[in-house]
Biopython code that builds the backbone (N, CA, C, O; Angstrom):
import numpy as np
from Bio.PDB.StructureBuilder import StructureBuilder

atoms = [
    (1, "MET", "N", (74.307, 78.707, 138.134)),
    (1, "MET", "CA", (75.194, 80.095, 137.555)),
    (1, "MET", "C", (74.522, 81.251, 137.257)),
    (1, "MET", "O", (73.361, 81.347, 136.859)),
    (2, "ILE", "N", (75.659, 82.505, 137.563)),
    (2, "ILE", "CA", (74.633, 83.953, 137.602)),
    (2, "ILE", "C", (75.453, 84.526, 136.322)),
    (2, "ILE", "O", (76.618, 84.384, 135.949)),
    (3, "ALA", "N", (74.356, 85.219, 135.824)),
    (3, "ALA", "CA", (74.510, 85.917, 134.527)),
    (3, "ALA", "C", (74.026, 86.941, 134.235)),
    (3, "ALA", "O", (72.818, 86.901, 134.466)),
    (4, "ILE", "N", (74.424, 88.113, 133.730)),
    (4, "ILE", "CA", (73.961, 89.210, 133.170)),
    (4, "ILE", "C", (73.187, 89.126, 132.195)),
    (4, "ILE", "O", (73.666, 88.373, 131.347)),
    (5, "LEU", "N", (71.806, 89.714, 131.788)),
    (5, "LEU", "CA", (70.972, 90.041, 130.964)),
    (5, "LEU", "C", (70.967, 91.519, 130.509)),
    (5, "LEU", "O", (70.980, 92.443, 131.323)),
    (6, "THR", "N", (70.950, 91.684, 129.263)),
    (6, "THR", "CA", (70.834, 93.297, 129.079)),
    (6, "THR", "C", (69.888, 93.037, 127.932)),
    (6, "THR", "O", (69.912, 92.031, 127.222)),
    (7, "VAL", "N", (69.004, 94.111, 127.821)),
    (7, "VAL", "CA", (68.120, 94.235, 126.722)),
    (7, "VAL", "C", (67.885, 95.638, 126.165)),
    (7, "VAL", "O", (67.405, 96.466, 126.939)),
    (8, "THR", "N", (68.177, 96.012, 124.867)),
    (8, "THR", "CA", (68.209, 97.294, 124.535)),
    (8, "THR", "C", (67.146, 97.480, 123.219)),
    (8, "THR", "O", (66.916, 96.691, 122.303)),
    (9, "GLY", "N", (66.703, 98.557, 123.431)),
    (9, "GLY", "CA", (65.979, 99.021, 121.865)),
    (9, "GLY", "C", (65.158, 99.873, 121.895)),
    (9, "GLY", "O", (65.082, 100.492, 122.956)),
    (10, "LEU", "N", (64.390, 100.187, 120.979)),
    (10, "LEU", "CA", (63.281, 101.211, 120.713)),
    (10, "LEU", "C", (62.127, 100.686, 121.812)),
    (10, "LEU", "O", (61.869, 99.491, 121.954)),
    (11, "ASP", "N", (61.550, 101.629, 122.477)),
    (11, "ASP", "CA", (60.539, 101.278, 123.295)),
    (11, "ASP", "C", (59.253, 101.119, 122.566)),
    (11, "ASP", "O", (58.791, 101.733, 121.605)),
    (12, "HIS", "N", (58.625, 99.755, 123.548)),
    (12, "HIS", "CA", (57.469, 99.454, 122.835)),
    (12, "HIS", "C", (56.362, 98.388, 124.105)),
    (12, "HIS", "O", (56.798, 97.586, 124.931)),
    (13, "THR", "N", (55.538, 98.596, 123.964)),
    (13, "THR", "CA", (54.763, 97.667, 124.941)),
    (13, "THR", "C", (55.045, 95.998, 124.865)),
    (13, "THR", "O", (55.126, 95.493, 123.745)),
    (14, "GLY", "N", (55.148, 95.402, 125.705)),
    (14, "GLY", "CA", (55.298, 94.015, 125.840)),
    (14, "GLY", "C", (56.885, 93.601, 125.833)),
    (14, "GLY", "O", (56.993, 92.381, 125.700)),
    (15, "ILE", "N", (57.851, 94.115, 125.912)),
    (15, "ILE", "CA", (59.299, 93.969, 126.018)),
    (15, "ILE", "C", (59.656, 93.018, 127.307)),
    (15, "ILE", "O", (60.078, 91.862, 127.301)),
    (16, "VAL", "N", (59.330, 93.940, 128.494)),
    (16, "VAL", "CA", (59.599, 93.024, 129.753)),
    (16, "VAL", "C", (58.850, 92.048, 129.913)),
    (16, "VAL", "O", (59.324, 91.229, 130.700)),
    (17, "ALA", "N", (57.497, 91.682, 129.337)),
    (17, "ALA", "CA", (56.519, 90.647, 129.307)),
    (17, "ALA", "C", (57.190, 89.848, 128.753)),
    (17, "ALA", "O", (57.707, 89.039, 129.523)),
    (18, "ALA", "N", (57.424, 89.713, 127.663)),
    (18, "ALA", "CA", (58.259, 88.783, 126.524)),
    (18, "ALA", "C", (59.412, 88.251, 126.690)),
    (18, "ALA", "O", (59.797, 87.218, 126.141)),
    (19, "VAL", "N", (60.172, 89.087, 127.639)),
    (19, "VAL", "CA", (61.727, 88.246, 128.077)),
    (19, "VAL", "C", (61.514, 87.644, 129.429)),
    (19, "VAL", "O", (61.929, 86.520, 129.711)),
    (20, "SER", "N", (60.783, 88.500, 130.355)),
    (20, "SER", "CA", (60.466, 87.566, 131.764)),
    (20, "SER", "C", (59.601, 86.084, 131.315)),
    (20, "SER", "O", (59.885, 85.032, 131.889)),
    (21, "THR", "N", (58.763, 86.122, 130.472)),
    (21, "THR", "CA", (58.242, 84.972, 130.129)),
    (21, "THR", "C", (58.777, 84.031, 129.994)),
    (21, "THR", "O", (58.544, 83.037, 130.682)),
    (22, "ARG", "N", (59.842, 84.088, 128.863)),
    (22, "ARG", "CA", (60.607, 82.999, 128.052)),
    (22, "ARG", "C", (61.584, 82.741, 129.297)),
    (22, "ARG", "O", (62.002, 81.583, 129.264)),
    (23, "LEU", "N", (61.977, 83.332, 130.171)),
    (23, "LEU", "CA", (63.013, 83.143, 131.206)),
    (23, "LEU", "C", (62.236, 82.324, 132.178)),
    (23, "LEU", "O", (62.883, 81.453, 132.759)),
    (24, "ALA", "N", (61.191, 82.417, 132.416)),
    (24, "ALA", "CA", (60.118, 81.481, 133.491)),
    (24, "ALA", "C", (60.222, 80.608, 132.653)),
    (24, "ALA", "O", (60.962, 79.749, 133.133)),
    (25, "GLU", "N", (59.862, 80.293, 131.541)),
    (25, "GLU", "CA", (59.820, 79.451, 130.695)),
    (25, "GLU", "C", (60.893, 78.109, 130.913)),
    (25, "GLU", "O", (60.691, 76.918, 131.151)),
    (26, "LEU", "N", (61.985, 78.832, 130.731)),
    (26, "LEU", "CA", (63.576, 78.128, 130.759)),
    (26, "LEU", "C", (63.845, 77.896, 132.278)),
    (26, "LEU", "O", (64.915, 77.337, 132.516)),
    (27, "ASP", "N", (62.991, 78.257, 133.453)),
    (27, "ASP", "CA", (63.387, 78.073, 134.923)),
    (27, "ASP", "C", (64.693, 79.076, 134.851)),
    (27, "ASP", "O", (65.684, 78.628, 135.427)),
    (28, "VAL", "N", (64.787, 79.894, 134.457)),
    (28, "VAL", "CA", (65.919, 81.186, 134.876)),
    (28, "VAL", "C", (65.033, 82.266, 135.742)),
    (28, "VAL", "O", (63.995, 82.832, 135.399)),
    (29, "ASN", "N", (65.823, 82.385, 137.067)),
    (29, "ASN", "CA", (65.380, 83.279, 138.241)),
    (29, "ASN", "C", (65.915, 84.375, 138.030)),
    (29, "ASN", "O", (67.134, 84.472, 137.882)),
    (30, "LEU", "N", (64.906, 85.635, 137.966)),
    (30, "LEU", "CA", (65.197, 87.052, 138.018)),
    (30, "LEU", "C", (65.615, 87.299, 139.269)),
    (30, "LEU", "O", (64.713, 87.234, 140.104)),
    (31, "CYS", "N", (66.962, 87.629, 139.781)),
    (31, "CYS", "CA", (67.265, 87.867, 141.054)),
    (31, "CYS", "C", (67.308, 89.030, 141.125)),
    (31, "CYS", "O", (67.133, 89.401, 142.285)),
    (32, "ASN", "N", (67.511, 90.088, 140.200)),
    (32, "ASN", "CA", (67.508, 91.627, 140.283)),
    (32, "ASN", "C", (67.532, 92.157, 139.270)),
    (32, "ASN", "O", (68.127, 91.679, 138.304)),
    (33, "ILE", "N", (66.916, 93.233, 139.239)),
    (33, "ILE", "CA", (66.245, 93.871, 137.697)),
    (33, "ILE", "C", (66.276, 94.967, 137.773)),
    (33, "ILE", "O", (66.078, 95.361, 138.923)),
    (34, "SER", "N", (66.479, 95.900, 136.885)),
    (34, "SER", "CA", (66.257, 97.379, 136.402)),
    (34, "SER", "C", (66.134, 97.757, 134.989)),
    (34, "SER", "O", (66.833, 97.409, 134.037)),
    (35, "GLN", "N", (65.064, 98.574, 135.034)),
    (35, "GLN", "CA", (64.860, 99.189, 133.603)),
    (35, "GLN", "C", (64.486, 100.599, 133.701)),
    (35, "GLN", "O", (64.094, 101.158, 134.726)),
    (36, "THR", "N", (64.675, 101.240, 132.295)),
    (36, "THR", "CA", (64.584, 102.717, 132.059)),
    (36, "THR", "C", (64.359, 102.745, 130.975)),
    (36, "THR", "O", (64.729, 101.859, 130.205)),
    (37, "ILE", "N", (63.576, 103.949, 130.564)),
    (37, "ILE", "CA", (63.117, 104.326, 129.219)),
    (37, "ILE", "C", (64.232, 105.795, 128.970)),
    (37, "ILE", "O", (64.078, 106.784, 129.687)),
    (38, "MET", "N", (65.071, 105.767, 128.132)),
    (38, "MET", "CA", (65.682, 106.668, 127.843)),
    (38, "MET", "C", (65.648, 107.475, 126.257)),
    (38, "MET", "O", (66.290, 107.247, 125.232)),
    (39, "GLY", "N", (64.606, 108.495, 126.577)),
    (39, "GLY", "CA", (64.036, 109.105, 125.424)),
    (39, "GLY", "C", (63.022, 107.906, 124.690)),
    (39, "GLY", "O", (62.115, 107.335, 125.295)),
    (40, "GLU", "N", (63.371, 107.674, 123.321)),
    (40, "GLU", "CA", (62.877, 106.344, 122.890)),
    (40, "GLU", "C", (63.336, 105.162, 123.143)),
    (40, "GLU", "O", (62.770, 104.095, 122.903)),
    (41, "TYR", "N", (64.602, 105.362, 123.744)),
    (41, "TYR", "CA", (65.116, 103.453, 123.806)),
    (41, "TYR", "C", (64.654, 102.735, 125.226)),
    (41, "TYR", "O", (64.563, 103.383, 126.268)),
    (42, "PHE", "N", (64.439, 101.655, 125.160)),
    (42, "PHE", "CA", (64.312, 100.734, 126.243)),
    (42, "PHE", "C", (65.921, 100.426, 126.479)),
    (42, "PHE", "O", (66.787, 100.329, 125.609)),
    (43, "THR", "N", (66.082, 100.287, 128.096)),
    (43, "THR", "CA", (67.130, 99.533, 128.634)),
    (43, "THR", "C", (67.186, 99.074, 129.788)),
    (43, "THR", "O", (67.171, 99.900, 130.701)),
    (44, "MET", "N", (67.268, 97.632, 130.129)),
    (44, "MET", "CA", (67.177, 96.713, 130.754)),
    (44, "MET", "C", (68.036, 95.989, 131.407)),
    (44, "MET", "O", (68.086, 95.024, 130.645)),
    (45, "ILE", "N", (68.786, 95.729, 132.302)),
    (45, "ILE", "CA", (69.857, 95.110, 132.779)),
    (45, "ILE", "C", (69.279, 94.146, 134.179)),
    (45, "ILE", "O", (68.505, 94.635, 135.002)),
    (46, "ALA", "N", (69.715, 92.948, 134.260)),
    (46, "ALA", "CA", (68.996, 91.931, 135.068)),
    (46, "ALA", "C", (70.380, 90.965, 135.826)),
    (46, "ALA", "O", (71.405, 90.819, 135.160)),
    (47, "GLN", "N", (70.313, 90.558, 136.768)),
    (47, "GLN", "CA", (70.771, 89.355, 137.116)),
    (47, "GLN", "C", (70.245, 88.291, 137.269)),
    (47, "GLN", "O", (69.398, 88.280, 138.162)),
    (48, "CYS", "N", (70.437, 87.200, 136.649)),
    (48, "CYS", "CA", (69.784, 85.920, 136.536)),
    (48, "CYS", "C", (70.556, 85.007, 137.096)),
    (48, "CYS", "O", (71.718, 85.274, 137.404)),
    (49, "GLU", "N", (69.958, 83.690, 137.321)),
    (49, "GLU", "CA", (70.211, 82.594, 138.123)),
    (49, "GLU", "C", (69.871, 81.404, 137.362)),
    (49, "GLU", "O", (68.692, 81.305, 137.020)),
    (50, "PHE", "N", (70.558, 80.622, 137.083)),
    (50, "PHE", "CA", (70.138, 79.007, 136.463)),
    (50, "PHE", "C", (70.952, 77.759, 136.388)),
    (50, "PHE", "O", (72.177, 77.771, 136.512)),
    (51, "ASP", "N", (70.223, 76.644, 136.177)),
    (51, "ASP", "CA", (71.156, 75.688, 136.600)),
    (51, "ASP", "C", (71.814, 75.529, 135.060)),
    (51, "ASP", "O", (71.103, 75.329, 134.075)),
    (52, "GLU", "N", (72.863, 75.615, 135.016)),
    (52, "GLU", "CA", (73.491, 75.317, 133.681)),
    (52, "GLU", "C", (73.510, 73.781, 132.921)),
    (52, "GLU", "O", (73.547, 73.439, 131.739)),
    (53, "ARG", "N", (73.465, 73.049, 134.194)),
    (53, "ARG", "CA", (73.809, 71.632, 133.661)),
    (53, "ARG", "C", (72.254, 71.278, 132.697)),
    (53, "ARG", "O", (72.199, 70.570, 131.691)),
    (54, "ALA", "N", (71.338, 71.852, 133.222)),
    (54, "ALA", "CA", (70.181, 72.191, 132.552)),
    (54, "ALA", "C", (69.646, 72.761, 131.813)),
    (54, "ALA", "O", (68.574, 72.347, 131.370)),
    (55, "HIS", "N", (70.147, 73.819, 131.443)),
    (55, "HIS", "CA", (70.152, 74.802, 130.404)),
    (55, "HIS", "C", (71.462, 75.511, 130.148)),
    (55, "HIS", "O", (71.724, 76.549, 130.756)),
    (56, "PRO", "N", (72.247, 75.011, 129.316)),
    (56, "PRO", "CA", (73.439, 75.456, 129.155)),
    (56, "PRO", "C", (73.504, 77.038, 128.560)),
    (56, "PRO", "O", (72.695, 77.305, 127.671)),
    (57, "ILE", "N", (74.234, 77.874, 128.915)),
    (57, "ILE", "CA", (74.550, 79.473, 128.760)),
    (57, "ILE", "C", (73.889, 79.310, 126.986)),
    (57, "ILE", "O", (72.734, 79.373, 126.566)),
    (58, "GLU", "N", (75.115, 79.097, 126.322)),
    (58, "GLU", "CA", (74.793, 78.741, 124.631)),
    (58, "GLU", "C", (73.154, 78.816, 124.403)),
    (58, "GLU", "O", (72.501, 79.761, 123.960)),
    (59, "SER", "N", (72.714, 77.551, 124.838)),
    (59, "SER", "CA", (71.294, 77.491, 124.775)),
    (59, "SER", "C", (70.102, 78.499, 124.909)),
    (59, "SER", "O", (69.229, 78.662, 124.056)),
    (60, "LEU", "N", (70.198, 79.145, 126.099)),
    (60, "LEU", "CA", (69.554, 80.358, 126.687)),
    (60, "LEU", "C", (69.842, 81.556, 125.737)),
    (60, "LEU", "O", (68.936, 82.255, 125.283)),
    (61, "GLN", "N", (71.052, 81.735, 125.488)),
    (61, "GLN", "CA", (71.586, 83.004, 124.825)),
    (61, "GLN", "C", (70.718, 82.655, 123.073)),
    (61, "GLN", "O", (70.271, 83.615, 122.444)),
    (62, "SER", "N", (70.631, 81.561, 122.644)),
    (62, "SER", "CA", (69.739, 81.579, 121.504)),
    (62, "SER", "C", (68.421, 81.523, 121.766)),
    (62, "SER", "O", (67.720, 82.191, 121.006)),
    (63, "ASP", "N", (67.880, 80.923, 122.617)),
    (63, "ASP", "CA", (66.371, 81.408, 122.828)),
    (63, "ASP", "C", (66.241, 82.511, 123.179)),
    (63, "ASP", "O", (65.248, 83.071, 122.714)),
    (64, "LEU", "N", (67.064, 83.273, 124.052)),
    (64, "LEU", "CA", (66.842, 84.967, 124.214)),
    (64, "LEU", "C", (67.041, 85.627, 122.820)),
    (64, "LEU", "O", (66.137, 86.331, 122.371)),
    (65, "ARG", "N", (68.119, 85.441, 122.161)),
    (65, "ARG", "CA", (68.182, 86.264, 120.772)),
    (65, "ARG", "C", (67.105, 86.129, 119.704)),
    (65, "ARG", "O", (66.994, 86.947, 118.790)),
    (66, "ALA", "N", (66.242, 84.968, 119.863)),
    (66, "ALA", "CA", (64.958, 84.883, 118.843)),
    (66, "ALA", "C", (63.657, 85.709, 119.753)),
    (66, "ALA", "O", (62.666, 86.130, 119.156)),
    (67, "VAL", "N", (63.777, 85.820, 120.834)),
    (67, "VAL", "CA", (62.858, 86.570, 121.679)),
    (67, "VAL", "C", (63.538, 88.007, 120.944)),
    (67, "VAL", "O", (62.786, 88.594, 120.166)),
    (68, "GLY", "N", (64.303, 88.329, 121.063)),
    (68, "GLY", "CA", (64.798, 89.840, 120.987)),
    (68, "GLY", "C", (64.614, 90.008, 119.619)),
    (68, "GLY", "O", (64.450, 91.204, 119.377)),
    (69, "GLU", "N", (64.570, 89.265, 118.553)),
    (69, "GLU", "CA", (64.267, 89.423, 117.168)),
    (69, "GLU", "C", (63.003, 89.576, 117.156)),
    (69, "GLU", "O", (62.691, 90.472, 116.372)),
    (70, "GLU", "N", (61.907, 88.983, 117.804)),
    (70, "GLU", "CA", (60.646, 89.068, 117.577)),
    (70, "GLU", "C", (60.087, 90.619, 118.631)),
    (70, "GLU", "O", (59.003, 91.191, 118.513)),
    (71, "GLN", "N", (60.902, 90.884, 119.336)),
    (71, "GLN", "CA", (60.195, 91.916, 119.804)),
    (71, "GLN", "C", (61.401, 93.244, 119.187)),
    (71, "GLN", "O", (61.228, 94.380, 119.629)),
    (72, "GLN", "N", (62.149, 93.085, 118.540)),
    (72, "GLN", "CA", (62.748, 94.191, 117.648)),
    (72, "GLN", "C", (63.935, 94.572, 118.575)),
    (72, "GLN", "O", (64.254, 95.726, 118.289)),
    (73, "VAL", "N", (64.519, 94.207, 119.314)),
    (73, "VAL", "CA", (65.322, 94.337, 120.620)),
    (73, "VAL", "C", (66.519, 93.683, 120.602)),
    (73, "VAL", "O", (66.669, 92.742, 119.823)),
    (74, "VAL", "N", (67.659, 94.133, 121.553)),
    (74, "VAL", "CA", (69.229, 93.144, 121.394)),
    (74, "VAL", "C", (68.855, 92.430, 122.959)),
    (74, "VAL", "O", (68.696, 92.917, 124.078)),
    (75, "VAL", "N", (68.824, 91.500, 122.596)),
    (75, "VAL", "CA", (69.209, 90.763, 123.976)),
    (75, "VAL", "C", (70.539, 89.824, 124.303)),
    (75, "VAL", "O", (71.020, 88.933, 123.603)),
    (76, "ARG", "N", (70.848, 90.171, 125.221)),
    (76, "ARG", "CA", (72.286, 89.474, 125.602)),
    (76, "ARG", "C", (72.786, 88.750, 126.817)),
    (76, "ARG", "O", (72.683, 89.526, 127.767)),
    (77, "LEU", "N", (73.123, 87.971, 127.074)),
    (77, "LEU", "CA", (73.156, 87.008, 128.448)),
    (77, "LEU", "C", (74.585, 86.496, 128.392)),
    (77, "LEU", "O", (75.062, 85.647, 127.639)),
    (78, "GLN", "N", (75.261, 87.324, 129.524)),
    (78, "GLN", "CA", (76.741, 86.720, 129.726)),
    (78, "GLN", "C", (76.966, 86.182, 131.024)),
    (78, "GLN", "O", (76.146, 86.528, 131.874)),
    (79, "SER", "N", (77.777, 85.504, 131.340)),
    (79, "SER", "CA", (78.094, 84.716, 132.463)),
    (79, "SER", "C", (78.727, 85.847, 133.321)),
    (79, "SER", "O", (79.657, 86.462, 132.799)),
    (80, "GLU", "N", (78.295, 86.228, 134.699)),
    (80, "GLU", "CA", (78.784, 87.048, 135.484)),
    (80, "GLU", "C", (79.997, 87.077, 135.557)),
    (80, "GLU", "O", (80.562, 88.162, 135.691)),
    (81, "ALA", "N", (80.704, 85.904, 135.487)),
    (81, "ALA", "CA", (82.274, 85.845, 135.718)),
    (81, "ALA", "C", (83.077, 86.929, 134.451)),
    (81, "ALA", "O", (83.834, 87.895, 134.541)),
    (82, "ILE", "N", (82.523, 86.263, 133.419)),
    (82, "ILE", "CA", (82.982, 86.998, 131.961)),
    (82, "ILE", "C", (82.776, 88.515, 132.326)),
    (82, "ILE", "O", (83.708, 89.319, 132.334)),
    (83, "PHE", "N", (81.275, 88.884, 132.673)),
    (83, "PHE", "CA", (80.922, 90.211, 132.791)),
    (83, "PHE", "C", (82.056, 90.944, 133.746)),
    (83, "PHE", "O", (82.602, 91.950, 133.293)),
    (84, "ARG", "N", (82.391, 90.501, 134.947)),
    (84, "ARG", "CA", (83.228, 90.951, 135.695)),
    (84, "ARG", "C", (84.785, 91.120, 135.295)),
    (84, "ARG", "O", (85.523, 92.006, 135.726)),
    (85, "ALA", "N", (85.160, 90.049, 134.342)),
    (85, "ALA", "CA", (86.826, 90.285, 133.993)),
    (85, "ALA", "C", (86.615, 91.002, 132.867)),
    (85, "ALA", "O", (87.717, 91.418, 132.511)),
    (86, "MET", "N", (85.765, 91.366, 132.116)),
    (86, "MET", "CA", (85.585, 92.494, 131.071)),
    (86, "MET", "C", (85.802, 93.795, 131.506)),
    (86, "MET", "O", (86.336, 94.670, 130.824)),
    (87, "HIS", "N", (85.243, 93.969, 133.048)),
    (87, "HIS", "CA", (85.121, 95.378, 133.219)),
    (87, "HIS", "C", (85.766, 95.996, 134.559)),
    (87, "HIS", "O", (85.599, 97.039, 135.191)),
    (88, "GLU", "N", (86.633, 94.787, 134.699)),
    (88, "GLU", "CA", (88.206, 94.910, 135.445)),
    (88, "GLU", "C", (89.431, 95.222, 134.733)),
    (88, "GLU", "O", (90.528, 95.392, 135.266)),
    (89, "LEU", "N", (89.201, 95.278, 133.634)),
    (89, "LEU", "CA", (90.649, 95.545, 132.978)),
    (89, "LEU", "C", (91.005, 97.044, 132.713)),
    (89, "LEU", "O", (92.091, 97.342, 132.215)),
]
sb = StructureBuilder()
sb.init_structure("model")
sb.init_model(0)
sb.init_chain("A")
sb.init_seg("    ")
for serial, (resi, resn, name, xyz) in enumerate(atoms, 1):
    if name == "N":
        sb.init_residue(resn, " ", resi, " ")
    sb.init_atom(name, np.array(xyz, "f"), 0.0, 1.0, " ", f" {name:<3s}", serial, name[0])
structure = sb.get_structure()
């Protein structure tokens, strides 16, 4: 499955490391990634690929939400199909 990951929040050291480490632990491949700092705010968007049979998206969302809470940022993972449909309306 292809999914879109977004991370937003106040910038601080370790956000990318925490998110990418957890993704690697879950066998989620980062296919494309972009991040920027806007003033005090960190923003990241990434395209990810994973085997949904091994790791259902709901399970990944829960795991990544926990990383977000630890890092005090908002982490969202959405199916690329849903992401496309939302933005085609």
